[in-house]
C-alpha positions as CSV (number, residue, x, y, z in Angstrom):
1,X,-15.6,-8.6,-13.3
2,X,-13.4,-11.4,-12.0
3,X,-12.3,-11.9,-8.4
4,X,-8.9,-10.8,-9.0
5,X,-10.0,-7.3,-10.3
6,X,-12.6,-7.0,-7.5
7,X,-9.8,-7.8,-4.9
8,X,-7.4,-5.3,-6.5
9,X,-10.2,-2.6,-6.4
10,X,-11.2,-3.2,-2.8
11,X,-7.5,-3.4,-1.6
12,X,-6.9,0.0,-3.0
13,X,-10.0,1.4,-1.6
14,X,-9.3,0.1,1.9
15,X,-5.6,1.1,1.9
16,X,-6.7,4.6,0.9
17,X,-8.3,4.9,4.4
18,X,-11.5,6.5,2.9
19,X,-13.8,4.7,5.3
20,X,-14.0,5.0,9.1
21,X,-13.0,2.1,11.3
22,X,-15.7,-0.5,12.3
23,X,-17.8,0.0,9.2
24,X,-19.5,-3.2,8.0
25,X,-19.1,-4.1,4.3
26,X,-22.2,-6.0,3.4
27,X,-21.9,-8.7,0.9
28,X,-25.2,-8.0,-0.8
29,X,-24.4,-4.3,-1.2
30,X,-21.0,-5.1,-2.8
31,X,-22.3,-7.8,-4.9
32,X,-24.8,-5.2,-6.5
33,X,-22.0,-2.7,-6.8
34,X,-19.6,-5.1,-8.7
35,X,-22.5,-7.0,-10.5
36,X,-21.4,-10.3,-9.3
37,X,-22.8,-13.1,-7.0
38,X,-22.5,-12.8,-3.1
39,X,-20.4,-15.9,-3.2
40,X,-17.8,-14.3,-5.1
41,X,-17.8,-11.3,-3.0
42,X,-17.6,-13.5,0.1
43,X,-14.5,-15.1,-1.2
44,X,-12.8,-11.7,-1.9
45,X,-13.7,-10.5,1.5
46,X,-12.2,-13.5,3.3
47,X,-9.1,-13.1,1.3
48,X,-8.8,-9.3,2.4
49,X,-9.5,-10.5,6.0
50,X,-6.7,-13.0,5.7
51,X,-4.4,-10.2,4.5
52,X,-5.4,-8.1,7.5
53,X,-7.1,-5.4,5.3
54,X,-10.5,-6.2,6.9
55,X,-11.7,-7.7,10.2
56,X,-13.9,-10.9,9.6
57,X,-16.3,-11.4,12.4
58,X,-17.9,-14.8,12.8
59,X,-21.6,-14.7,12.1
60,X,-21.5,-10.8,11.7
61,X,-19.4,-10.3,8.5
62,X,-16.7,-8.0,7.4
63,X,-15.7,-4.7,8.9
64,X,-13.1,-2.0,8.2
65,X,-10.1,-1.8,10.4
66,X,-9.3,1.1,12.7
67,X,-5.4,1.4,12.3
68,X,-3.6,0.9,15.6
69,X,-0.6,3.2,16.2
70,X,0.8,1.1,18.9
71,X,0.9,-1.9,16.6
72,X,2.3,0.3,13.8
73,X,5.5,0.9,16.0
74,X,6.3,-2.8,15.9
75,X,5.5,-3.2,12.2
76,X,7.7,-0.2,11.3
77,X,10.5,-1.8,13.2
78,X,10.0,-5.0,11.2
79,X,9.9,-3.0,8.0
80,X,13.3,-1.3,8.8
81,X,14.9,-4.6,9.3
82,X,13.6,-6.1,6.1
83,X,13.7,-3.2,3.7
84,X,17.2,-2.2,4.8
85,X,18.3,-5.7,3.7
86,X,16.3,-5.2,0.4
87,X,18.0,-1.9,-0.7
88,X,21.4,-3.4,0.3
89,X,20.7,-6.3,-2.2
90,X,19.3,-4.0,-4.9
91,X,22.3,-1.6,-4.7
92,X,24.5,-4.3,-5.9
93,X,22.2,-6.0,-8.3
94,X,19.8,-3.5,-10.0
95,X,19.7,-3.5,-13.9
96,X,19.6,-0.5,-16.1
97,X,16.0,-1.3,-16.9
98,X,15.1,-1.4,-13.1
99,X,16.9,1.9,-12.5
100,X,14.9,3.5,-15.3
101,X,11.6,2.1,-13.8
102,X,12.5,3.5,-10.4
103,X,13.4,6.8,-12.1
104,X,10.0,6.9,-13.7
105,X,8.2,6.1,-10.6
106,X,9.8,8.9,-8.4
107,X,9.1,11.4,-11.1
108,X,5.6,10.4,-11.2
109,X,5.4,10.8,-7.3
110,X,7.0,14.4,-7.6
111,X,4.6,15.2,-10.3
112,X,1.6,14.2,-8.3
113,X,2.8,16.2,-5.3
114,X,3.5,19.3,-7.4
115,X,-0.1,19.2,-8.7
116,X,-1.5,18.7,-5.3
117,X,-2.9,15.3,-6.1
118,X,-2.5,13.7,-2.7
119,X,-4.6,10.5,-3.4
120,X,-2.5,9.6,-6.4
121,X,0.8,10.4,-4.5
122,X,-0.3,8.3,-1.6
123,X,-0.9,5.4,-3.8
124,X,2.4,5.8,-5.7
125,X,4.1,6.1,-2.3
126,X,3.0,2.7,-1.3
127,X,3.8,1.4,-4.8
128,X,7.4,2.5,-4.4
129,X,7.9,0.0,-1.8
130,X,6.0,-2.6,-3.4
131,X,8.1,-2.1,-6.5
132,X,11.4,-2.5,-4.7
133,X,10.0,-5.8,-3.2
134,X,9.1,-7.0,-6.7
135,X,12.6,-6.3,-8.0
136,X,14.2,-8.5,-5.3
137,X,12.9,-11.5,-7.3
138,X,12.5,-13.6,-4.2
139,X,8.9,-14.6,-3.4
140,X,9.6,-15.1,0.3
141,X,10.9,-11.6,0.7
142,X,8.2,-10.1,-1.4
143,X,5.4,-11.8,0.6
144,X,6.8,-10.6,3.9
145,X,7.4,-7.0,2.6
146,X,3.9,-6.9,1.0
147,X,2.2,-7.7,4.3
148,X,4.3,-5.2,6.3
149,X,3.9,-2.4,3.6
150,X,0.0,-3.2,3.6
151,X,-0.3,-3.0,7.4
152,X,1.3,0.4,7.5
153,X,-0.2,2.1,4.5
154,X,-3.6,2.5,6.3
155,X,-1.8,4.1,9.2
156,X,-0.1,6.6,6.8
157,X,-3.4,7.5,5.1
158,X,-5.0,8.0,8.5
159,X,-2.4,9.8,10.5
160,X,0.2,11.4,8.3
161,X,-0.2,15.1,7.3
162,X,0.3,16.7,3.9
163,X,3.5,18.3,4.9
164,X,4.8,14.8,5.9
165,X,3.7,13.5,2.6
166,X,6.1,16.1,0.9
167,X,8.9,14.9,2.9
168,X,8.3,11.3,2.0
169,X,8.6,12.2,-1.6
170,X,12.1,13.7,-1.3
171,X,13.1,10.7,0.9
172,X,12.1,8.3,-1.9
173,X,14.2,10.3,-4.2
174,X,17.2,10.0,-1.9
175,X,16.7,6.2,-1.7
176,X,16.6,6.0,-5.5
177,X,19.7,8.1,-6.1
178,X,21.7,5.8,-3.7
179,X,20.3,2.7,-5.5
180,X,20.9,4.2,-8.9
181,X,24.7,5.0,-7.8
182,X,25.2,1.5,-6.4
183,X,25.9,3.1,-2.9
184,X,24.9,0.3,-0.6
185,X,25.5,1.9,2.8
186,X,23.9,5.2,1.7
187,X,20.9,3.3,0.4
188,X,20.5,1.4,3.7
189,X,20.8,4.6,5.7
190,X,18.3,6.4,3.5
191,X,15.8,3.6,3.8
192,X,16.1,3.2,7.5
193,X,15.9,7.0,8.0
194,X,12.8,7.2,5.8
195,X,10.8,4.6,7.5
196,X,11.8,6.1,11.0
197,X,10.7,9.6,9.9
198,X,7.5,8.2,8.5
199,X,6.8,6.5,11.9
200,X,7.6,9.8,13.7
201,X,5.2,11.8,11.6
202,X,2.2,9.7,12.5
203,X,0.0,11.6,14.9
204,X,-3.4,10.9,16.3
205,X,-6.0,13.3,14.6
206,X,-9.7,13.9,14.9
207,X,-11.2,12.3,11.8
208,X,-14.7,13.2,10.4
209,X,-16.3,9.9,9.9
210,X,-18.9,11.4,7.5
211,X,-18.3,9.9,4.2
212,X,-20.1,9.9,0.9
213,X,-22.0,6.8,0.1
214,X,-19.9,3.8,-0.6
215,X,-21.4,3.3,-3.8
216,X,-20.2,6.6,-5.2
217,X,-16.7,6.1,-3.7
218,X,-16.4,2.6,-5.3
219,X,-17.7,3.9,-8.6
220,X,-14.8,6.4,-8.7
221,X,-12.3,3.6,-7.6
222,X,-13.6,1.4,-10.3
223,X,-13.3,4.1,-12.9
224,X,-9.8,5.0,-11.9
225,X,-8.6,1.4,-11.8
226,X,-9.5,0.9,-15.2
227,X,-7.8,4.0,-16.5
228,X,-4.5,3.4,-15.0
229,X,-1.5,1.0,-15.4
230,X,-0.7,-1.4,-12.6
231,X,2.0,-2.9,-10.8
232,X,1.9,-6.8,-10.5
233,X,-0.8,-7.3,-7.7
234,X,0.9,-8.0,-4.3
235,X,0.3,-11.5,-3.0
236,X,0.1,-11.3,0.8
237,X,-1.1,-14.6,2.3
238,X,0.9,-17.8,3.1
239,X,-0.5,-19.3,-0.1
240,X,1.2,-16.6,-2.5
241,X,3.4,-18.1,-4.9
242,X,6.2,-16.8,-7.1
243,X,6.8,-13.3,-8.0
244,X,4.3,-12.1,-10.7
């Protein structure tokens, strides 16, 4: 398995918020799970730390992050500023193929919600925003959007209720309808409102930190990753290049 695939699987796993904050991810254990050397795992872990999906502590290793609601308020403000501009641009420039792709995506979100498949909906929810950033076609905008979106996805997994998830699905549909109709002002208002509502739905909750063995959870993630189509992998760090 190559490093890009390991990175994609671990990114999804961490963004799903399945592990308690402060848990150490040992290189040896992960190397055994993925069937690669510790050196390759170390490279991936450091990349995830650079992307702020893990905390790298010198001489101690890599640890999962406990999402911070206070920091989240600042990040959501930045997302409103950036993503409002994104949809304003897209409302004027979307192609028919891009509109069809967005329609397919929001329908997949709605289907996952109807089936009660919250893990799939949560993944698709984040992908909706990654997809909009990808459609901009500007690597600088995409890089900034990907970092901000990633930093808030763990907050949503950790602190948003199922009822809030259902609301978010409808809000994505409202954004899509405005974009498909080329209604710039309506799209901007829908995006700003959506991100503000997500922020207000985040509430501290008591979490059960008892989790299944990491080997079992990662085995499921590896199998799921291999069975699904994927968006171009977000590139978050300052060394990210052009849009994939």
